[in-house]
C-alpha positions in Angstrom: 112.3 68.7 121.2 109.5 66.1 120.5 110.8 63.5 118.2 108.3 63.9 115.3 108.9 67.8 115.4 112.0 69.4 113.8 112.9 73.1 113.6 115.8 74.5 111.6 116.8 77.9 110.2 115.1 77.9 106.6 117.7 78.2 103.9 117.8 81.4 102.0 115.3 84.4 102.2 111.5 83.9 102.3 108.7 86.2 101.3 105.0 86.2 102.2 102.5 88.1 99.9 98.8 88.5 99.8 96.5 90.9 97.8 99.4 92.4 95.8 101.2 93.4 99.1 104.6 92.0 100.5 103.6 91.2 104.0 107.1 90.3 104.9 110.5 89.0 103.8 112.9 87.2 105.9 116.5 85.6 105.8 116.0 84.4 109.4 112.7 82.3 109.0 112.5 79.0 110.5 111.4 75.7 109.0 109.1 73.4 111.1 108.5 69.9 110.1 106.2 67.7 112.1 105.6 64.1 111.2 104.2 63.8 107.6 102.9 67.2 107.3 104.4 69.6 104.7 107.2 72.0 106.2 105.8 75.3 107.6 108.0 78.6 107.3 107.7 80.6 110.5 108.6 84.2 110.0 110.1 86.3 112.8 107.4 88.7 113.9 109.9 91.8 113.3 110.1 91.0 109.5 106.3 91.2 109.0 104.3 94.4 108.4 101.9 93.8 111.2 99.7 96.6 109.8 98.4 94.0 107.5 97.3 91.8 110.4 94.3 91.9 112.7 94.3 89.7 116.0 91.3 87.3 115.9 89.6 85.6 118.7 90.4 82.2 117.5 92.7 79.9 119.6 93.8 76.2 119.1 95.7 73.8 121.1 98.4 71.6 119.9 99.6 68.9 122.6 103.1 69.2 121.2 103.6 73.0 120.5 100.9 74.6 122.9 98.1 77.1 122.3 98.1 79.0 119.1 96.6 82.5 118.5 95.4 83.7 115.2 95.6 86.8 112.9 93.4 87.7 110.0 95.2 89.4 106.9 93.6 92.8 105.7 94.4 93.6 102.3 93.2 95.8 99.6 91.0 93.0 98.0 89.9 91.1 101.0 90.0 90.3 104.6 91.4 86.5 105.2 90.0 85.3 108.3 92.4 83.4 110.5 95.2 83.0 107.9 98.1 83.5 110.3 99.0 81.7 113.6 101.5 82.1 116.3 102.5 80.4 119.4 103.1 83.1 121.8 104.1 80.8 124.6 104.9 77.7 123.0 106.0 74.4 124.9 109.7 74.3 125.7 110.2 71.5 123.2 109.4 74.1 120.3 110.6 77.4 122.0 112.3 78.5 119.0 109.1 79.4 117.2 108.2 81.9 120.0 107.9 85.4 118.4 107.3 83.9 115.0 104.3 83.9 112.6 103.2 81.3 110.2 100.8 81.8 107.2 98.3 79.3 105.6 99.6 79.2 102.0 96.4 79.5 99.8 95.3 81.2 96.5 95.4 84.4 98.2 98.5 83.9 100.3 101.9 83.0 98.8 104.7 81.9 101.0 107.8 81.2 98.8 111.7 81.2 98.7 113.2 84.0 96.9 
C-alpha cells in the first residue's frame, strides 16, 4: 500500500441516506485515509440499493488508486450528479476498495456511523 494511504475496516455500522431514503447500511465498510484529507467511508456494493444509482459518463484518474467511475443518485427530490465514485479496477496497493462505493457527503447526502 502506498505510504500515505491507509485502509482499515470501519468500526461499527455505517449508513448513507439521501432524499429521505436509506441508500445503504453496512457493518463491513472500509475507512480510507489519504494524507491530510478527511477519511472516506467505502461501502460494499452489495450493501447499497443500486436502484437509486445511475451510472454516469464521468471518470477521473488518481495516480495512487487508479481510474474512478461515477454514479448519480436519483431520489424523489433530486438527481445528484456524480455523487458516488468507485474504483472498479484499483491499483494493487488499494485493492481492498474494489467492489466498494464512496459517497460525497453534502447537504443532500448523509454518511454516518450508527
